[in-house]
RODO-2510 file (C-alpha; in nm, 4 decimals, decimal comma):
residues 106
     n   res          X          Y          Z
     1     m    -3,1232   -27,9863   -12,7504
     2     m    -3,4538   -27,9046   -12,5845
     3     v    -3,2833   -27,8720   -12,2457
     4     t    -3,0410   -27,6062   -12,3723
     5     r    -3,3287   -27,4143   -12,5246
     6     l    -3,5164   -27,4349   -12,1962
     7     r    -3,2076   -27,3214   -12,0044
     8     s    -3,1736   -27,0182   -12,2258
     9     m    -3,5408   -26,9233   -12,2027
    10     v    -3,5730   -26,9488   -11,8232
    11     p    -3,3643   -26,6372   -11,7418
    12     a    -3,5470   -26,4356   -12,0080
    13     a    -3,8843   -26,5456   -11,8704
    14     l    -3,7790   -26,4677   -11,5123
    15     l    -3,6580   -26,1228   -11,6144
    16     g    -3,9847   -26,0528   -11,7926
    17     l    -4,1814   -26,1728   -11,4913
    18     a    -3,9752   -25,9592   -11,2547
    19     v    -4,0311   -25,6498   -11,4667
    20     l    -4,4007   -25,7236   -11,5012
    21     l    -4,4559   -25,7751   -11,1286
    22     g    -4,2619   -25,4796   -11,0021
    23     g    -3,9266   -25,4416   -11,1608
    24     a    -3,6665   -25,2406   -10,9814
    25     p    -3,8370   -25,0436   -10,7037
    26     g    -3,8045   -24,6752   -10,7625
    27     a    -3,6504   -24,7080   -11,1082
    28     l    -3,9227   -24,5017   -11,2745
    29     a    -4,0521   -24,3175   -10,9704
    30     e    -4,0065   -23,9473   -10,9315
    31     p    -3,7887   -23,8377   -10,6412
    32     v    -3,9818   -23,7574   -10,3263
    33     a    -3,9155   -23,4272   -10,1554
    34     t    -3,8294   -23,4974    -9,7940
    35     e    -3,7677   -23,2656    -9,5079
    36     p    -3,4211   -23,2695    -9,3546
    37     f    -3,3834   -23,4803    -9,0420
    38     v    -3,3859   -23,2796    -8,7220
    39     a    -3,3027   -23,4633    -8,4033
    40     a    -3,5506   -23,3655    -8,1362
    41     a    -3,4557   -23,3924    -7,7725
    42     p    -3,6818   -23,6447    -7,5947
    43     f    -3,6752   -23,4405    -7,2752
    44     v    -3,7054   -23,0665    -7,2305
    45     a    -3,5419   -22,9046    -6,9305
    46     a    -3,7967   -22,7107    -6,7300
    47     g    -3,6152   -22,5653    -6,4356
    48     p    -3,4411   -22,8062    -6,2036
    49     a    -3,6520   -23,1113    -6,3025
    50     l    -3,6681   -23,2769    -6,6449
    51     t    -4,0104   -23,3250    -6,8013
    52     q    -4,0992   -23,5236    -7,1081
    53     d    -4,2157   -23,3275    -7,4128
    54     t    -4,5579   -23,4727    -7,4981
    55     t    -4,6590   -23,2350    -7,7780
    56     p    -4,7015   -23,4285    -8,1019
    57     e    -4,5107   -23,3048    -8,4028
    58     p    -4,7324   -23,2039    -8,6934
    59     g    -4,7363   -23,4624    -8,9718
    60     p    -4,8273   -23,4441    -9,3378
    61     t    -5,1903   -23,4431    -9,4418
    62     l    -5,2806   -23,6943    -9,7104
    63     d    -5,5467   -23,6240    -9,9678
    64     p    -5,7251   -23,9471   -10,0725
    65     s    -5,7865   -23,8217   -10,4259
    66     e    -5,4138   -23,7527   -10,4752
    67     s    -5,3163   -24,1001   -10,3504
    68     e    -5,5750   -24,2625   -10,5814
    69     q    -5,4346   -24,0660   -10,8739
    70     a    -5,0789   -24,1672   -10,7801
    71     n    -5,1848   -24,5333   -10,7585
    72     a    -5,3498   -24,5104   -11,1004
    73     e    -5,0349   -24,3584   -11,2534
    74     k    -4,8179   -24,6266   -11,0920
    75     t    -5,0429   -24,9024   -11,2270
    76     r    -5,0320   -24,7470   -11,5744
    77     n    -4,6515   -24,7278   -11,5644
    78     k    -4,6281   -25,0927   -11,4564
    79     l    -4,8523   -25,1986   -11,7448
    80     i    -4,6410   -25,0041   -11,9938
    81     v    -4,3158   -25,1534   -11,8642
    82     g    -4,4696   -25,5026   -11,8620
    83     g    -4,5845   -25,4597   -12,2227
    84     i    -4,2374   -25,3488   -12,3284
    85     a    -4,0842   -25,6482   -12,1500
    86     a    -4,3263   -25,8845   -12,3242
    87     v    -4,2442   -25,7349   -12,6662
    88     l    -3,8712   -25,7678   -12,5999
    89     l    -3,9180   -26,1299   -12,4906
    90     v    -4,1036   -26,2082   -12,8137
    91     i    -3,8255   -26,0431   -13,0170
    92     v    -3,5605   -26,2505   -12,8380
    93     i    -3,7504   -26,5779   -12,8897
    94     w    -3,8184   -26,4949   -13,2568
    95     g    -3,4545   -26,4036   -13,3160
    96     r    -3,3350   -26,7294   -13,1624
    97     s    -3,5709   -26,9320   -13,3819
    98     v    -3,4511   -26,7478   -13,6954
    99     r    -3,0882   -26,8069   -13,5987
   100     k    -3,1580   -27,1735   -13,5273
   101     k    -3,3232   -27,2200   -13,8699
   102     s    -3,0345   -27,0503   -14,0501
   103     s    -2,7758   -27,2619   -13,8668
   104     k    -2,9595   -27,5828   -13,9629
   105     k    -2,9644   -27,4685   -14,3242
   106     d    -2,5843   -27,4419   -14,3442
***
């Protein structure tokens, strides 16, 4: 009897752990605006000979304060989702114990 109870609790505990540690990546994240892909030619024709284009393409500039704020928001969201998962796990375990007691009564 204890083995069946353990077998039923293991998937619930694993699901709660998965949600707490990361959950589905990108499930709650806002979509990121990306630029469309433009294929750049690796060589530029300059007259009869081919020369390699060595000019670097401009990249995005990252503001450290914005990334810290984004990390803080992500951490907060993970804590909220983990708390919800823990509450749901407690409800499931409590419901199973109530059902088990009522079935023994009959």
